[in-house]
C-alpha positions in Angstrom: 84.8 132.2 147.2 82.1 129.8 145.8 81.2 126.5 147.5 81.0 123.6 145.1 79.7 120.1 145.6 80.2 117.2 143.2 80.6 113.4 143.0 84.3 112.8 142.4 86.9 110.0 141.8 90.4 110.4 143.2 93.0 110.1 140.4 96.1 110.7 142.4 97.3 112.3 145.6 100.7 113.7 146.6 102.3 115.3 149.6 102.5 119.1 149.8 104.3 121.0 152.5 104.5 119.6 156.0 100.9 118.4 156.5 98.9 119.0 153.4 98.0 117.0 150.2 97.4 118.1 146.6 94.7 115.8 145.2 93.7 115.4 141.5 90.1 114.3 141.0 87.9 113.6 138.0 84.5 115.0 138.9 81.0 114.6 137.5 80.2 118.3 137.4 83.5 120.0 136.7 85.7 117.4 135.0 89.3 117.1 136.2 90.4 119.5 138.9 93.2 119.8 141.6 92.6 120.8 145.2 94.6 121.2 148.3 93.5 119.4 151.5 94.9 121.3 154.5 96.1 119.1 157.3 95.3 115.9 155.4 98.6 114.2 156.5 98.1 114.8 160.2 97.3 111.7 162.3 93.9 113.1 163.2 92.3 114.8 160.2 88.7 115.2 158.9 89.4 113.5 155.6 90.2 110.0 156.9 90.8 107.7 153.8 88.6 109.8 151.5 91.6 111.1 149.5 93.1 107.7 148.7 93.5 106.8 145.0 90.4 105.4 143.3 88.0 106.5 146.1 84.6 107.6 144.8 83.0 110.2 147.0 81.0 113.4 147.4 83.5 116.3 147.3 83.0 119.7 148.9 85.4 122.5 147.9 85.8 126.2 147.6 86.8 127.9 144.3 89.0 130.9 144.7 89.2 133.3 141.8 92.6 133.4 140.2 93.8 130.2 141.9 94.0 127.0 139.9 94.0 125.0 143.2 90.6 124.5 144.9 90.4 124.3 148.7 89.0 120.9 149.7 86.8 121.3 152.8 85.2 117.9 152.9 85.0 114.5 151.2 82.4 111.8 152.0 83.1 108.3 150.8 80.5 106.5 148.6 82.8 103.6 147.6 86.3 103.3 148.9 87.3 100.6 146.4 89.5 99.2 149.2 89.8 95.9 147.4 91.7 97.5 144.6 94.4 98.7 146.9 94.7 95.2 148.5 95.5 93.3 145.3 98.5 94.2 143.1 97.0 93.1 139.7 93.8 95.0 140.3 95.6 98.0 141.8 97.9 98.4 138.8 94.9 98.0 136.4 93.0 100.7 138.3 96.1 102.9 138.2 96.3 102.5 134.5 92.7 103.6 134.0 93.0 106.6 136.3 96.4 107.6 134.8 94.8 107.5 131.3 92.0 109.8 132.4 94.4 112.2 134.0 96.6 112.2 130.9 94.0 112.8 128.2 91.6 115.2 129.9 91.9 118.9 130.5 91.1 120.7 133.8 87.6 122.0 134.1 86.3 120.2 131.0 83.4 118.1 132.3 82.3 114.9 130.4 79.8 112.9 132.5 80.3 109.9 130.2 84.0 109.8 131.1 83.1 109.9 134.8 80.6 107.1 134.4 82.9 104.9 132.3 85.8 105.2 134.8 83.5 104.5 137.8 82.0 101.5 136.0 85.5 100.2 135.3 86.5 100.4 138.9 83.4 98.5 139.9 84.2 95.8 137.4 87.7 95.5 138.6 86.6 95.2 142.2 84.1 92.5 141.3 87.0 90.2 140.4 87.1 90.1 136.6 90.4 89.5 134.8 92.3 92.8 135.7 94.4 93.1 132.6 91.5 92.4 130.2 89.3 94.8 132.2 91.9 97.5 131.9 92.3 96.9 128.2 88.6 97.1 127.6 88.1 100.2 129.6 91.1 101.9 128.0 89.4 101.4 124.6 86.1 102.8 126.0 87.9 105.8 127.6 89.8 106.6 124.5 86.5 106.7 122.7 84.9 108.9 125.3 87.8 111.4 125.3 87.8 112.1 121.6 90.6 109.7 120.7 88.3 106.9 119.4 90.4 104.4 117.4 89.3 104.6 113.8 87.9 101.3 112.5 85.3 102.4 109.8 87.8 103.7 107.2 91.5 104.3 106.8 92.7 106.4 109.7 95.6 107.8 107.5 93.9 108.8 104.2 90.2 108.5 105.1 89.4 106.1 102.3 86.4 104.1 103.2 86.2 101.9 100.1 89.8 100.6 99.6 91.1 97.3 100.9 92.1 97.4 104.5 95.6 96.0 105.3 95.0 94.3 108.6 97.4 96.9 110.1 96.9 99.3 113.0 98.8 102.6 112.9 99.2 104.2 116.3 100.3 107.5 114.7 97.2 107.7 112.5 95.0 106.4 115.2 93.4 103.3 113.8 93.2 100.8 110.9 94.8 101.7 107.6 94.4 100.7 104.0 97.0 98.7 102.0 98.7 101.7 100.3 99.0 103.6 103.6 100.3 100.5 105.5 103.0 100.1 102.8 104.1 103.7 103.2 104.4 103.4 107.0 105.2 99.7 107.3 107.8 100.0 110.1 105.4 101.8 112.4 102.2 99.7 111.9 101.1 96.8 114.0 99.4 93.7 112.8 95.7 93.4 113.6 93.9 90.3 112.5 90.2 90.2 111.5 89.3 88.8 114.9 91.1 91.6 116.7 89.4 94.2 114.5 86.0 92.7 115.2 86.8 92.7 119.0 87.9 96.3 118.9 84.7 97.4 117.1 82.6 95.6 119.6 84.4 97.1 122.5 83.9 100.6 121.1 80.2 100.0 120.5 79.1 98.2 123.7 77.9 100.0 126.8 80.4 99.9 129.7 78.1 97.8 131.8 78.0 95.1 129.1 81.6 95.3 127.8 82.8 92.7 130.3 81.0 90.0 128.3 83.8 90.3 125.7 86.6 87.8 126.1 90.0 87.9 124.4 92.8 85.4 124.5 95.9 84.4 122.6 96.6 86.3 119.4 93.6 88.7 119.7 94.6 89.8 123.2 98.3 90.2 122.3 97.5 92.3 119.2 95.0 94.5 121.0 97.3 95.1 124.0 100.2 96.1 121.7 98.0 98.4 119.6 96.4 100.1 122.7 99.7 100.5 124.4 101.3 102.1 121.4 98.3 104.3 120.7 98.1 105.5 124.3 101.7 106.5 124.1 101.0 108.6 121.0 97.9 110.2 122.5 99.5 111.1 125.9 103.0 111.8 124.6 104.5 109.5 127.2 104.6 105.9 128.3 102.2 105.2 131.1 103.1 102.5 133.6 102.0 99.1 132.2 99.1 97.3 133.7 101.4 94.8 135.5 104.0 97.4 136.6 103.4 96.8 140.3 103.8 93.1 140.1 107.0 93.1 138.0 110.3 92.3 139.8 112.7 95.1 140.3 115.8 95.2 138.1 119.2 96.3 139.2 
């Protein structure tokens, strides 16, 4: 068994057995991984709140050959992000970002840029910026970091970089499409005005630390939210909980 140490962010945690937890992390050194924390649900345990969702900490674990589950032996908190769990809009925005990372990354595939982008997004959320807009911006950044960058430089369907663009976004193609391609797939394309296209290009180019300077309201925000929501569903193969799912009233 090998002892491993790495900075990590908790993506999700679930009960296992009578007293244990299985926790999914995104780590700086090893990418996404799952581990079992023995006795983590007992009243007195050595983990405290270090295995709560969104916590950024230093993780100690053992890797056992032939076992996909690591053994978590210790977790020291660097930032608990407690403010995200005390506020419904911010908590649901943080959940959307961690759910996206969990859905589009493979186990054991490390990308430090994904780790840093997610960590920066959680810090921005905790600082009090518009939660829904922050989640939108960082979903765009995370899609770019995970190899699903929305195509804005040429037609995402046919690859033509010289034809007239249609002002349409195709979730299936993964970006903006030209006039002929938009006509062929009209029912599945979404409108994207020139302002929304410019905003999307800026969000993809800017560093995560600076991306919060971007502001989107009205039509631009509505178009981008619809495009990102549809594209995420295509990429992940499922509908992730919306950013405001925790604050929506229950339906009978």
